[in-house]
VOGU-3710 file (C-alpha; in Angstrom, 3 decimals, decimal comma):
1> xxxxxxxxxx> 49,329/-8,528/3,141  49,156/-9,415/-0,836  46,430/-8,383/-2,759  44,861/-11,094/-5,776  45,285/-8,225/-8,390  44,380/-10,607/-11,278  40,948/-11,703/-9,740  37,607/-9,693/-9,917  34,022/-10,533/-7,457  30,746/-8,631/-8,958
11> xxxxxxxxxx> 27,268/-9,428/-8,441  24,799/-7,906/-11,332  21,522/-6,551/-9,434  18,625/-4,952/-11,088  15,201/-4,678/-11,015  13,116/-7,683/-12,477  13,257/-8,466/-16,104  15,826/-5,078/-17,020  18,207/-7,667/-18,469  20,784/-8,890/-16,101
21> xxxxxxxxxx> 20,645/-13,048/-17,353  20,537/-11,601/-20,869  23,792/-9,444/-19,555  25,685/-12,263/-18,429  25,043/-14,264/-21,243  26,828/-11,862/-23,883  29,434/-11,713/-21,032  29,969/-15,567/-21,190  29,848/-15,691/-25,005  32,380/-13,067/-25,673
31> xxxxxxxxxx> 34,789/-13,928/-23,422  35,410/-17,594/-25,223  34,284/-19,574/-22,345  32,103/-21,286/-24,847  33,483/-23,620/-27,156  32,485/-23,076/-30,826  30,473/-25,906/-31,411  28,868/-25,736/-28,314  25,008/-24,744/-28,618  24,000/-22,859/-25,573
41> xxxxxxxxxx> 20,490/-21,956/-24,833  19,156/-18,199/-24,410  19,419/-17,223/-20,078  21,806/-19,830/-19,816  22,099/-18,647/-16,260  18,226/-19,267/-15,584  18,254/-23,246/-15,420  15,257/-23,865/-13,268  12,192/-24,622/-15,328  10,078/-22,069/-13,603
51> xxxxxxxxxx> 13,086/-19,204/-13,853  12,849/-19,974/-17,579  8,930/-20,301/-18,227  8,364/-16,869/-16,210  11,971/-15,038/-17,212  12,680/-14,360/-14,066  15,882/-15,528/-11,700  15,040/-17,245/-8,613  18,316/-18,519/-7,395  21,225/-16,476/-7,394
61> xxxxxxxxxx> 23,781/-18,916/-9,599  27,629/-18,214/-10,046  29,704/-18,199/-13,144  33,427/-17,052/-13,967  35,225/-15,962/-17,449  38,804/-15,702/-18,001  39,040/-12,105/-19,781  43,303/-11,391/-20,609  45,126/-12,432/-17,473  41,961/-11,991/-14,982
71> xxxxxxxxxx> 39,562/-13,997/-13,893  35,766/-12,336/-13,105  33,083/-14,256/-10,692  30,185/-13,250/-11,767  27,289/-13,867/-9,576  22,924/-13,335/-11,344  21,053/-12,284/-8,319  17,569/-12,233/-8,473  15,574/-9,178/-9,491  12,388/-9,450/-7,425
81> xxxxxxxxxx> 12,156/-8,805/-3,900  10,140/-11,745/-2,716  13,969/-13,226/-3,200  15,914/-10,744/-1,048  17,325/-13,490/1,194  19,446/-14,584/-2,213  20,691/-11,223/-2,995  21,595/-10,354/0,437  23,888/-13,390/1,232  25,425/-12,676/-2,410
91> xxxxxxxxxx> 26,665/-9,060/-1,131  29,239/-11,013/1,009  30,775/-12,572/-1,820  31,689/-9,667/-3,842  33,600/-6,837/-3,449  31,562/-4,572/-6,234  28,000/-4,910/-8,170  27,057/-3,940/-11,833  23,504/-1,920/-11,322  21,618/-2,716/-14,291
101> xxxxxxxxxx> 19,212/0,111/-15,109  16,873/0,037/-18,227  17,247/2,497/-20,489  13,576/3,241/-20,585  11,722/2,495/-17,094  14,170/3,690/-15,019  14,865/3,288/-11,469  12,065/0,911/-10,108  11,450/-0,599/-6,512  13,344/-3,185/-6,570
111> xxxxxxxxxx> 15,849/-1,421/-8,277  15,992/0,432/-5,194  16,015/-2,556/-2,869  18,862/-4,307/-4,528  20,850/-0,869/-4,482  20,317/-0,413/-0,633  21,593/-4,157/-0,005  24,865/-2,773/-1,875  25,845/0,345/-0,338  25,158/-1,020/2,957
121> xxxxxxxxxx> 27,392/-4,122/2,439  29,825/-1,023/0,960  30,560/-2,515/-2,551  32,045/-0,395/-5,436  29,084/0,285/-7,725  29,508/-0,014/-11,606  25,788/1,418/-13,717  25,297/0,001/-16,560  22,355/1,375/-18,959  20,952/-1,627/-20,381
131> xxxxxxxxxx> 18,287/-1,733/-23,505  20,329/1,284/-24,728  18,995/0,371/-28,451  15,378/0,712/-27,465  13,850/3,443/-29,654  11,971/5,317/-26,311  15,453/5,212/-24,508  15,830/7,873/-21,964  19,703/7,343/-20,949  20,318/11,106/-19,571
141> xxxxxxxxxx> 17,476/11,408/-17,458  17,735/7,219/-16,323  20,923/8,964/-15,162  19,850/11,570/-13,243  17,481/9,193/-11,655  20,084/6,624/-10,360  21,610/9,674/-8,832  18,844/10,481/-6,700  19,043/7,128/-5,922  22,026/6,815/-4,537
151> xxxxxxxxxx> 21,962/10,339/-2,905  18,606/9,150/-1,349  19,814/6,033/0,093  23,144/7,424/1,100  26,002/6,576/-0,750  29,431/7,973/0,528  31,307/10,150/-1,601  33,513/7,096/-3,506  30,358/5,106/-4,255  28,826/8,374/-6,002
161> xxxxxxxxxx> 31,469/8,598/-8,200  30,144/5,622/-10,025  31,060/5,060/-13,713  28,832/4,125/-16,358  28,405/1,719/-19,352  25,810/2,182/-21,838  25,138/-1,538/-23,057  22,509/-3,861/-25,441  22,503/-7,145/-23,597  20,639/-8,110/-26,608
171> xxxxxxxxxx> 22,874/-7,475/-29,295  26,233/-7,651/-26,919  27,161/-4,048/-27,333  28,435/-1,526/-25,372  30,201/2,117/-25,148  30,943/4,605/-22,590  28,744/6,798/-25,104  25,244/7,084/-24,399  24,016/7,166/-28,218  23,044/4,029/-29,566
181> xxxxxxxxxx> 24,863/4,648/-32,913  28,349/5,130/-31,454  28,005/1,441/-29,495  31,397/-0,876/-29,848  30,330/-4,546/-31,397  31,336/-6,315/-28,329  31,455/-6,212/-24,126  35,205/-4,872/-23,890  34,021/-1,784/-22,695  32,375/-3,090/-19,523
191> xxxxxxxxxx> 35,154/-5,870/-19,180  37,669/-3,028/-18,955  35,643/-1,346/-16,528  35,213/-3,741/-14,398  39,334/-4,474/-14,455  39,684/-0,416/-13,503  36,847/0,208/-11,115  36,014/-3,227/-9,289  38,698/-3,688/-6,385  40,509/-6,996/-6,293
201> xxxxxxxxxx> 39,963/-8,976/-2,955  42,455/-7,803/-0,200  42,191/-10,632/2,524  45,503/-12,430/3,461  46,384/-15,716/2,287  48,324/-15,771/5,502  45,450/-16,058/8,293  44,053/-18,970/9,508  41,424/-20,473/7,038  37,651/-18,635/7,158
211> xxxxxxxxxx> 34,564/-18,999/4,658  31,247/-18,490/4,896  28,675/-20,682/3,193  26,451/-18,523/1,455  25,103/-20,969/-1,276  23,725/-24,892/-0,385  23,340/-26,728/-3,823  22,808/-30,728/-3,698  24,645/-33,397/-5,965  22,919/-36,966/-5,179
221> xxxxxxxxxx> 26,863/-38,342/-5,798  28,722/-35,601/-3,656  25,741/-35,036/-1,518  25,539/-31,299/0,248  28,055/-28,696/-1,716  28,449/-25,375/0,230  29,366/-22,326/-2,418  31,068/-19,307/-0,656  34,113/-16,922/-0,534  37,182/-17,780/1,020
231> xxxxxxxxxx> 37,615/-14,637/3,444  40,934/-15,559/4,363  43,893/-18,253/4,583  44,165/-21,288/2,000  41,306/-24,129/1,702  43,241/-27,467/0,346  41,287/-31,084/-1,162  41,141/-33,063/2,050  42,148/-30,457/4,576  40,794/-31,249/8,207
241> xxxxxxxxxx> 38,276/-28,193/8,998  36,388/-26,922/11,871  32,484/-26,347/10,488  31,035/-23,283/13,526  27,194/-23,490/13,348  25,093/-20,351/13,504  25,002/-21,253/17,650  28,747/-21,172/18,100  28,887/-24,821/18,280  32,368/-26,600/16,328
251> xxxxxxxxxx> 32,496/-30,279/14,772  35,446/-31,527/13,048  35,080/-32,328/9,060  37,467/-32,716/5,933  37,333/-31,209/2,638  36,635/-34,207/-0,038  36,762/-32,178/-3,086  36,940/-28,792/-3,627  35,584/-27,062/-7,594  36,290/-23,920/-8,808
261> xxxxxxxxxx> 34,104/-22,407/-11,931  34,961/-21,484/-15,218  31,610/-20,627/-17,114  29,252/-22,562/-16,045  31,126/-25,445/-15,156  32,460/-26,442/-11,802  36,250/-28,015/-12,118  38,221/-29,812/-9,465  40,880/-27,829/-7,886  43,462/-28,679/-5,441
271> xxxxxxxxxx> 43,494/-25,387/-3,296  41,938/-22,157/-3,227  43,473/-18,477/-1,605  41,790/-15,538/0,061  39,020/-13,962/-2,131  38,171/-16,742/-4,435  35,057/-17,974/-5,159  34,460/-22,033/-4,512  32,505/-25,035/-4,143  33,142/-27,536/-1,393
281> xxxxxxxxxx> 31,537/-31,299/-1,231  32,054/-33,656/1,714  30,817/-32,129/4,784  27,590/-33,979/5,721  25,321/-31,559/7,826  26,614/-28,103/6,474  24,218/-25,102/6,138  23,947/-21,652/4,578  25,273/-19,243/7,312  27,873/-21,419/8,966
291> xxxxxxxxxx> 31,798/-20,771/9,014  34,621/-23,505/7,861  37,592/-22,175/9,563  40,849/-24,128/10,762  40,533/-26,724/13,174  43,536/-24,978/15,808  42,073/-21,530/15,295  38,138/-22,002/14,789  36,850/-18,534/14,645  33,414/-18,075/13,322
301> xxxxxxxxxx> 32,568/-15,087/10,884  29,182/-12,549/11,656  26,205/-14,519/10,937  24,149/-13,624/7,900  21,442/-10,795/8,570  18,135/-12,031/6,799  15,127/-9,653/6,939  12,202/-10,837/8,560  9,373/-12,491/6,389  6,474/-10,124/6,117
311> xxxxxxxxxx> 3,685/-12,910/4,928  2,320/-16,026/6,055  0,145/-19,054/4,874  -0,847/-22,015/6,965  0,001/-25,452/4,385  -2,450/-28,236/5,569  -2,265/-31,822/4,215  -5,641/-32,578/1,327  -8,155/-33,690/2,969  -10,698/-32,940/0,614
321> xxxxxxxxxx> -13,312/-35,835/-0,707  -10,634/-35,999/-3,745  -7,543/-36,271/-1,666  -4,919/-38,892/-2,979  -5,852/-38,928/-6,308  -3,316/-37,446/-8,246  -0,773/-36,715/-5,772  2,743/-39,351/-4,800  3,092/-37,327/-1,381  -0,267/-36,633/0,659
331> xxxxxxxxxx> 0,824/-37,022/4,284  1,509/-34,910/6,873  5,179/-36,624/7,382  6,120/-36,480/3,964  4,756/-32,372/3,755  6,434/-31,798/6,877  9,581/-33,365/5,365  9,712/-31,502/2,539  9,165/-27,702/3,626  12,469/-28,289/6,556
341> xxxxxxxxxx> 14,164/-29,663/3,291  13,160/-25,786/1,898  14,413/-24,547/5,202  18,249/-25,300/4,350  18,554/-23,602/1,221  15,885/-20,642/1,599  17,646/-19,037/4,351  14,386/-15,988/4,084  11,779/-18,949/4,743  10,233/-19,816/8,526
351> xxxxxxxxxx> 8,535/-22,908/8,969  6,584/-23,085/12,347  4,452/-26,454/13,391  1,236/-25,713/14,925  -0,817/-28,044/17,384  -2,287/-30,111/14,725  0,311/-32,539/13,027  -1,785/-31,781/9,656  -0,576/-27,783/9,333  2,295/-26,177/9,115
361> xxxxxxxxxx> 2,570/-22,205/9,164  5,015/-20,972/6,189  5,930/-17,295/6,432  7,607/-16,126/3,460  9,057/-12,797/1,788  5,830/-12,199/-0,337  3,142/-13,967/-2,294  5,395/-14,772/-5,439  8,014/-16,093/-2,551  5,390/-18,727/-1,272
371> xxxxxxxxxx> 3,606/-19,847/-4,695  6,886/-20,263/-6,385  7,326/-23,022/-3,475  3,762/-24,315/-3,758  4,482/-24,361/-7,224  7,696/-26,221/-7,074  6,246/-28,630/-4,969  2,934/-29,515/-6,936  5,194/-30,039/-9,912  7,353/-32,828/-7,663
381> xxxxxxxxxx> 4,070/-34,755/-6,833  2,794/-33,322/-3,359  -0,936/-32,699/-2,822  -1,209/-29,926/-0,005  -3,921/-27,026/0,740  -3,171/-24,002/1,982  -4,916/-20,684/3,367  -5,257/-16,598/2,216  -2,292/-15,413/2,424  -1,666/-13,062/5,820
391> xxxxxxxxxx> 0,558/-10,509/6,566  2,766/-10,716/9,787  1,764/-7,973/12,037  4,742/-7,027/14,687  5,273/-5,126/18,373  7,666/-2,527/17,622  8,651/-0,109/20,450  5,230/-1,137/21,496  3,165/0,258/18,915  1,116/-2,636/16,702
401> xxxxxxxxxx> 3,078/-2,386/13,115  2,159/-3,625/9,741  4,651/-4,206/6,545  3,963/-1,550/4,274  5,446/-1,816/0,104  6,344/0,748/-2,126  4,273/0,332/-5,766  5,187/1,808/-9,113  2,283/1,539/-11,514  2,559/2,538/-15,056
411> xxxxxxxxxx> -1,365/2,996/-16,346  -2,906/5,166/-19,865  -4,164/8,675/-18,305  -7,756/7,653/-18,743  -7,000/4,626/-16,462  -5,984/7,489/-13,762  -9,175/8,145/-11,573  -10,592/4,480/-11,163  -7,156/3,040/-10,091  -6,639/5,880/-7,334
421> xxxxxxxxxx> -9,814/5,405/-6,296  -9,333/1,662/-5,912  -6,325/1,924/-3,992  -7,389/4,961/-1,868  -9,866/2,004/-0,639  -6,876/-0,247/0,423  -5,045/2,756/2,172  -2,561/3,588/-0,316  -1,022/7,204/0,060  0,409/8,476/-3,470
431> xxxxxxxxxx> 3,842/10,308/-2,784  4,605/11,250/-6,219  3,375/10,991/-9,916  5,104/11,784/-13,649  2,973/12,619/-16,257  5,360/13,098/-19,476  2,414/13,864/-21,967  2,744/10,525/-23,719  -0,671/9,562/-22,531  1,020/7,002/-20,013
441> xxxxxxxxxx> 1,341/8,102/-16,164  3,574/6,676/-13,500  2,159/6,302/-10,152  4,166/5,614/-6,740  2,303/4,815/-3,493  3,044/3,688/-0,246  0,530/1,066/1,028  -0,192/-1,734/3,686  1,029/-4,826/2,100  -2,609/-6,120/2,766
451> xxxxxxxxxx> -3,799/-4,110/0,348  -2,110/-5,762/-2,195  -3,364/-9,009/-1,686  -6,064/-10,050/-4,818  -5,436/-6,718/-6,166  -3,180/-7,635/-9,356  -6,500/-8,856/-10,852  -8,962/-6,135/-10,249  -5,729/-3,670/-11,555  -5,683/-5,502/-14,411
461> xxxxxxxxxx> -9,510/-5,276/-15,066  -9,336/-1,324/-14,159  -6,633/-0,893/-17,054  -7,789/-3,556/-19,613  -4,464/-5,179/-19,369  -2,386/-2,282/-20,101  -1,400/-1,183/-16,653  2,232/-2,528/-15,381  2,362/-2,736/-11,041  5,386/-3,491/-9,333
471> xxxxxxxxxx> 5,841/-3,505/-5,646  8,689/-3,820/-3,237  8,996/-4,057/0,651  9,202/-0,683/2,189  9,170/-0,681/6,128  6,713/-1,667/8,655  4,490/1,063/10,204  2,079/1,679/12,152  -0,935/-1,131/11,853  -4,266/0,643/10,374
481> xxxxxxxxxx> -7,271/-1,247/12,202  -9,857/-1,473/9,557  -10,374/-3,398/6,955  -7,480/-3,479/3,888  -8,172/-4,933/0,450  -9,657/-8,151/0,530  -12,472/-9,560/-1,743  -15,808/-7,948/-2,018  -17,983/-10,701/-3,793  -19,429/-13,558/-2,848
491> xxxxxxxxxx> -19,130/-17,289/-4,431  -21,092/-19,847/-5,712  -20,632/-23,141/-4,023  -21,398/-26,643/-5,017  -24,020/-28,231/-3,272  -23,241/-31,641/-4,808  -20,654/-34,390/-5,538  -20,651/-35,008/-9,378  -19,661/-33,858/-12,882  -20,649/-30,267/-14,081
501> xxxxxxxxxx> -23,257/-30,431/-17,046  -23,714/-28,249/-19,115  -27,179/-27,782/-18,506  -26,434/-27,285/-14,410  -24,067/-24,534/-15,469  -26,757/-22,873/-17,605  -28,859/-22,815/-15,200  -26,896/-20,512/-12,621  -25,217/-18,675/-15,442  -26,537/-15,706/-14,712
511> xxxxxxxxxx> -26,099/-15,659/-10,902  -22,394/-14,624/-11,705  -18,966/-16,052/-13,325  -18,162/-19,813/-13,853  -14,625/-21,238/-12,780  -14,573/-24,485/-14,757  -15,998/-26,131/-17,647  -18,387/-28,857/-17,795  -17,594/-32,308/-17,484  -15,333/-31,294/-14,415
521> xxxxxxxxxx> -15,082/-33,133/-10,969  -17,122/-31,156/-8,070  -17,679/-31,756/-4,305  -19,910/-30,437/-1,737  -18,381/-27,175/-0,634  -16,233/-26,649/-3,292  -16,219/-23,159/-5,248  -17,421/-23,395/-8,625  -17,764/-19,437/-9,524  -18,049/-15,684/-8,139
531> xxxxxxxxxx> -21,194/-14,471/-7,292  -22,331/-11,335/-8,867  -23,232/-10,178/-5,172  -21,533/-9,685/-1,813  -22,779/-12,910/-0,378  -21,980/-17,510/-1,065  -24,698/-18,853/-2,786  -25,248/-22,911/-3,101  -25,804/-23,918/-6,487  -26,314/-27,203/-8,506
541> xxxxxxxxxx> -24,336/-27,738/-11,477  -24,433/-31,349/-11,741  -28,345/-31,286/-12,758  -29,396/-33,355/-15,502  -32,038/-32,235/-18,043  -35,006/-34,328/-17,370  -36,333/-35,406/-20,982  -39,832/-35,871/-22,148  -41,478/-35,734/-25,418  -42,053/-31,785/-25,548
551> xxxxxxxxxx> -38,087/-30,869/-24,352  -36,046/-32,429/-26,639  -32,406/-33,284/-25,988  -31,265/-31,232/-28,645  -32,998/-28,084/-28,212  -30,006/-26,148/-25,881  -27,385/-27,310/-29,467  -27,449/-23,306/-30,314  -26,848/-21,936/-26,706  -23,591/-20,920/-25,718
561> xxxxxxxxxx> -22,087/-20,804/-22,427  -19,667/-18,123/-21,284  -16,247/-18,665/-21,284  -15,502/-19,673/-17,950  -12,641/-17,900/-15,751  -9,560/-20,870/-15,360  -7,531/-19,638/-12,563  -3,686/-20,006/-12,092  -1,885/-21,085/-8,867  -1,103/-17,140/-8,092
571> xxxxxxxxxx> -4,409/-15,893/-8,704  -6,400/-18,753/-6,669  -4,311/-17,506/-3,901  -4,887/-13,822/-4,072  -9,158/-14,799/-4,531  -8,982/-16,654/-1,296  -11,303/-15,180/1,723  -10,431/-16,042/5,257  -12,959/-19,064/5,210  -11,404/-20,832/2,585
581> xxxxxxxxxx> -8,407/-23,156/1,105  -6,851/-23,498/-2,096  -6,168/-27,428/-2,503  -3,456/-27,850/-4,898  -2,441/-31,608/-6,727  -0,242/-32,068/-9,336  -2,397/-31,484/-12,163  -5,963/-29,378/-10,387  -5,377/-26,028/-8,572  -9,363/-25,853/-6,937
591> xxxxxxxxxx> -10,734/-23,242/-4,096  -12,912/-24,883/-1,395  -14,769/-23,832/1,959  -12,881/-24,494/4,730  -16,180/-26,562/6,116  -17,593/-28,008/3,177  -21,249/-29,230/4,510  -23,783/-26,095/4,316  -25,317/-27,082/7,754  -22,131/-27,167/9,712
601> xxxxxxxxxx> -21,113/-24,113/7,605  -23,877/-21,790/9,012  -23,597/-23,324/12,542  -19,947/-22,245/12,487  -20,848/-18,780/10,997  -23,347/-18,302/13,820  -20,822/-18,983/16,594  -18,322/-16,731/15,485  -20,707/-14,131/14,872  -22,109/-14,619/18,796
611> xxxxx> -18,327/-14,895/20,031  -17,754/-11,481/18,146  -20,867/-9,736/19,745  -19,759/-11,031/22,984  -16,035/-9,385/22,750
//
């Protein structure tokens, strides 16, 4: 069995914002992958608009660099646990991982999440302490934290002997020494550590072909492109193959085009062997998790195991009075097509049809996972409505169970009391507290996922914007049969269809916070603000001032309205209550009651209370 000595396959894993993508930038630049005249933007691997705007990686990307006589395939993975479906698949493509940890923040919830996935896949780790040039860096303590985390996750003796590289992705420097002044002016230390410690692929090129489809891409000329690793054998352009789907059904196909990776480009190649990461075009109905095999010996690889979704929402056709004004795609047929198309590339997502042809239950890994899907859809021209996010409750060993999250927060010391009190009402249990005397406190909690829905806004208010909050799925635990989290304030609901006026808004301003500006179009049943008490009230913000000789039009010129609260998509989703929808169009995000008419709403509430009393 011949090893591919000059080949290395690695994934870069880390908590969100610890500098993975910037580190890959420098590895690419210093390897001579880009020509001198080529202009390269920052975070070159984050190719999506939303990725660049938010500074997060959502989809795993792969690239390849040449260093000396070696080809190093690198896969950049998402750091956020909501995109764990991407991380889990990537582990099947590589032999080792670079675990990137911030030299000040240390181990965070997603560090634990991504490292657990790597250790479960028995991959060889290298620890990169990044941002070593930070003025408050604490590399020695961070390495202790990493070692504790390895032990906690049950790493074996070989994995515990991990090498450590200290680096600055931003400056493009690296060293085996923790002192910033001892940094070498290049990434050579990291390249050499990868070559020395990450094993080369051990699969045989002499056995029949096996290839697992791990990622999917789409090209309008080539159609679907399957990306993955050749597990054994040799794959050639024009070769007849067998495709084995997740149910074990075998169909015949042919490889029309075969691509290898060089930098960010795909290069057409004639053949590839076991251990190579390649892209294949020409197979029409290929999906993630399917096996491409030798037609004479079609053996399937184990099906990818993906963690189950923990959160669900109902996606509906927009039926508000303003439906169809701004969107290009507004019918249930188009909504259904788009959701099922997403399933082809997002294995962590589930879509279920309901009794109504206009509604679909969409389940994902968290609020961010689902809100990114919604944001993509609105940018593509879709109009839709969504319900409040709900956690998925399961029956495990006869016990009703719900998802729990590990929550890590960094807050100013003076906010500690109010934050702990607010989390206590959401059934959070504190498991750790670190107070290093700097005025900042780090608290760690285990909390039902229900308790985190809608908490971010309250948290930022309690910490006056200075708090940092991170969380990741921990496990399923016993269901807490009580109200956890949720919104305590009522809302201001419009009684009219029309345009909001300065005069009308001024009249209701003392009742609470407004969510829109004068001149905004509103309809009956639309939520226009938050009441400062716990009940909903009906308001008319379209009221015009009746002018008389005594009441002149210019009398209100000196009066100013308070600045309204304008919600982003995530804030709107967090704010929702059970009887409300969020209406999303390419230009607008609105909140509304499910039942728009006031008397119908009251009648439905009366029936609900009667049914509750009878049960």
